[in-house]
N, C-alpha and C positions, 0 to 999 in steps of 0.2 A: 741313513739311520734316523734322521729327523723325520722324514716322510713315513718311515715304517712305524715309529712310535706314535706319531700323530694319528695315522690311519687306524692303528690298533686301538687307540683311545676313542675312536668314533668320529674324528674330524674328517671333513671332505678335503682331500689333498690332491694337488696336481704337481707332478714332477716334469720339469722341462729340461731338455738337454739338446745341444746342437748336433750330437752324434746319434747314430743307431747302435744299439748294444747287441752283442759284445763289440767293444772297440779297443784299439791299442791305446795305452796310456804310458807316457814316459815316466818311469819310476823304477828305482832299484828293486822294489818289491820285497824288502826285508821288513817283516812285521814282528815286533817284540812279542814274546809269548804272553805278556800281560794283556795284550789285545783280547785274548780269548775271554778274559774275565769281564770285558766291557760289552760282550755280545750275548744276546739271549738265544743264540742258536749256534751249532757247530760250523766250523769252516774246513774241516778235514778234507772234504771233497775237492777243494781247490788249492790245497797246500802242495807245492811242488817238491819241497824238501825241507827237513828240519835240521837246524845247525847247532852243533855243540862245540866246534873248534874255532878258535879266534887266532888268526895268523896275522901278526902285526910286524911291520918293518919300517925302517928308515933307509932310504936309498943309499947304497954304498956304505952302510954302517952296521946296523944291528937288525936281526930278525929273530923272533921267537914265537912260539905257539902256546896258547893256554887252552886247556880242556875244561869246559864248564861241568862236565859229568853228565849232564842231561840237557836237552834243547833249551836255548834261550831265544832263538829266532825261528820264525817260519818264513819260508820263501813262497811268494805267490807271483803270478802274472796278473797285472791289474785288469786285463780284459775279463778273465774268469772270476777274479775276486769281486770286482765291481758289479758284474752281472749277477753274482749270487746275492749281493746286497739289494740290488734292484728287484730281483725276483722275490725276496722276502718282503720288500715294501709293497709290491703289487699283491702278494698273497694277503697282506694285512688290509688291503682295500684302496691303496693309493692308485691313482690313474697316471699313466706315463705317456707323455707326448714327445717322441723322438724327432730328430732332424728339425728342431725349432731354435733358430738363432735369436736369442733375446737381445734387443737393442737398447732398451731403457727400462728403468723401474722408477715409478713416480709415487711418492707418498701423498695421500690426501688426509683430510681430517679423520675419516672413518675407515681408512684402509690403504691399499696399494693398487696401482695399475701396472701391469707388466705388458710391454709391447715388444713384438718381434716382427719378423718378415711375414706379413699376411696373418698376423695373430695378435690378439689382445685379450687380456683376462683381468678381472678384478678379484681381489681377495681381501680378507681381513688382515692377514699377515703374510710376510714373505721371509723365507730363510735363504740367504745368499750363500750357497755351497758351491760357488763357481770359480774357485781357484785363485792363484796369485794375481791373475789379470782380471779380477772380478768386475763385471759390468754393474752388479748391484752396488759395490763400493763406490765406483766412479759416479754412478747416477745419483747416489744419496750423500755424497761427500764424506763417506766413511773410510777408515783405514789410512787417513793421511798421516805421513811421517813414519810408516812402517819401514824398518830396515830390510835389506835383502841381500842374497848372494845368488850365485849362478851354478847350475849343474849341467853336465853333459853326460849322456848315457848311451851305450851301444849294446845291442843284443848279438851275441855270437853263437852260431851253431857249430858243434864239435862232434867228431866221431865218438861213440860210446866209451871206448877205452881212454881216449884223451880227456873226455869230460869227467870220467871217474876219478881222476887225480884230484879233483876239487870237491869230492863228496863231503857233505856235512861240514864244510869249512867256509868261513868268511875271511877274505884277505883284505887287509887295510894297509896302504902305504902312505906314510906321512913325509914330512920334510919339505913342505911348500911354504913360501913366504907371501904374506905374513902368517897365513894359516891355510889349511885345506888338507884334503886327502884324496887318494884314489881307492877304489874298491873293486872287489870281485865277489858277486853273489851267485851261487849255483842254482840252476833251475833244471827241469827235466830236459835233457838233451841240449842245453844251452847255458850260457853264462851272461849275466848282466854285469857289464864293466863300465865304470864311470869315474868322474872326477867332480869335486865340488870346491869352488874357490870364491874368494870375496868378489864383490862387484868391481868392475874395472879391469878384470883380467880375462874377459871373454875371448879376446883374440888369441890368447895363448892356450886356451883350454884344449882345443883340438890337437895342437902339436904335442902338448904334454900327455894327453890321453893316448895318442898314437905311440909315443915313446914308451909309455907304460905297457901297452899291449905288446909291443915289440920285445921288451925285457921279459915279459911272461912267456915268450915263444909262441905267440898266438897270431902273428901277423898274417898267416895264411888262412885263418879261420873265416868262414862265411859270415859276412855282416848282414844281419836280418833287418836291423833298423838302427838309426842314430838320430837322437833328438836332444835338444837342450831345453831347459826350463828354469824359471826363477823360483826361489824359495824366500818367503817373507817371514819377518819376525816382529812380533809385538813386544816391545821392550818396556813401555810405560803405560800411560793412560790413554792411548789412542782410542778414539771412539769406534766401536764395532757394532753399535745398535742405535736405533731410533725407536720412537714409540711403536712403529709397525714393522720394523725390519731388523734382522739380526744376521751378522756374518759368522760363518763357521769355518773351521779348518784353515786351509791356506789363504782363503779370502780374508780371514781375520788375523793372519800372521801367526797362527798357532803351531809353530814348528820348533823343534828342539835345537838350540844353538850349539849343543855339544856333539850330537850325531847327525843333525839336519833331518831327523825323522819326523814325519807329520801325520801318519795314519792314525796312531793312537789318539792324538788330540783332535783329529777330524771326527773320529767316532765319538769321543767323549763330548765334544762341543755340539755335535749334532743332536745327541740325546739330551743335553742340557737345553738346547734351543727348543726342542719339542716340549719339554717340561714347562719352560717359561711361556711358550705360546699358549699352552693349555691353561696355565694359571692366569695369564693376561686376559684370555677370552672369558674365563669364568668369573673374573671379578672386575671386568672393565678396566684392567690395568694396561701397562704397556711393556714393550720388550727391552726397555732400559734395565729391567731387572735381570735380563740375560747377561748383560755386560757385567753387572755386579756378581752374578754367579760365576762367570769366567774368572773374574778377579779373585774370587774366593776359592774356587775349585781347581783352576788350571794355572793361573799366573804364578803362584809360589813355586810350582815345579818348573816352569819355564825360566824363572829367575835363577833357580838353582842350577839348571842346565847351562844357562849363560855363564854363571860363575865357574862351573866346572870346565867349560870350554876355555875360558880365560886362563884358569889355572893350568889345565892340561896342555893347551897349545903354547901358552907362555913359557912354561917350564921346559917343554920340548925345544922351543926356539932358543932359549937363553942357556939352558944347561943340558944340552942334548947328550953329551958324553956321560956325565955322572948319572943323569936320570935314567937313560937306557941301560946303564950298567946294573942298576938295582931294580928297575921296574919288573923284570920277569919273576923276581923272587918275592915281591910284595904280595903275599897271599891275600890279605884283607882287601887290597885294592880290587883285585879281580873277583873276589867273592862278592863284594858290593856291586860291581858292575853287572855281573850275571844276575844277582838277586833283583836289581832294579828292573832288568829286562824281562825277568820271569814274573814280575808283579809281586815279589815277596818283600820288596822295600821300595823306596822312592829316592830320587836325587836329594830332595829336601831333607829327608831323614838321615841319609848318609853324610851329608854336609855337616849336620849338627854334631857328628862324631869327630870332626876335625875343627875345633872351635876357632883356631887362629886364622886358617886359610880363608874361610868365607868372609870374615870381617876385613882382612887385607884386600881381597879381591873386590869386595863390595865398595870399599873406599876408592879403589882405583877406577872402578866403572861408574861410580856415582849411583849405585843401585841401593835403595833403602832395604 
């Protein structure tokens, strides 16, 4: 999206990627409906399924289903979704160089030099949209101190009738310590099933996910792929920009600590980066203005998501019985959750309606 917006504004843009597109990307592929409002083009052609049912459970305890009435999530496979975004960037005039492994990014007084295997390019600015293991971040000393967690995801192929039992439904199972959850996301002819846990529990992830798949009765399903990945979180003032470089998306730790979703903030930060590159180029400024823009436009929502994660996971862990007994009937809770994911509200706005909880959680977490 950064490349698309820059090229559309007349900038000369080069996109580098180590893969050839379309390519598989480990991701649950659940995109909140609010994503559509961030994009200047439709994505219907790559949406596998839209979801309006939310099935939540705690193992050996409680299970209930909430119906949002209309879709709050779209399901995509990242190979098709990312290829669509790349196509729109190329249509805007960006040049794409695939199968290029970037090894280093060096900032000079007047620009940046990007070096790879048999490749070198100079530019005025660079946008590091290169994920949780960002080469841009390592090269430039950015993103130090970002928190992280781990996720493991498998894609299962199912016969049509078996797959149909999951139509339009997201399944979430909680009750992991100290926090975490397993999920099932429906796709065309397949299911994405995964688990997300704090750092340090990586060895247990595969066993726990296998157990979850077994309890779903899916042990005999064909496994198409199985991959793990890190998710990073920017919690404070970690540096994500220099005068000539900016980190976006997972490279900058812009993921939601309540749901661990990052596509919304990847798109939003990419578009912010493009805007700040254009401003910096036009007035001989620098990209530290991008970091300020993220602090202004995105950080408040990520702080709110972090507080909600603490409130939600903390209450579940300490008051599981009472909380689960009343949770299904708390209409405003689910109305707010669905409204946020449809883009009709925000975490920050919804938290302001519960004045005591945010302040208590903020003091516990040391978040201003």
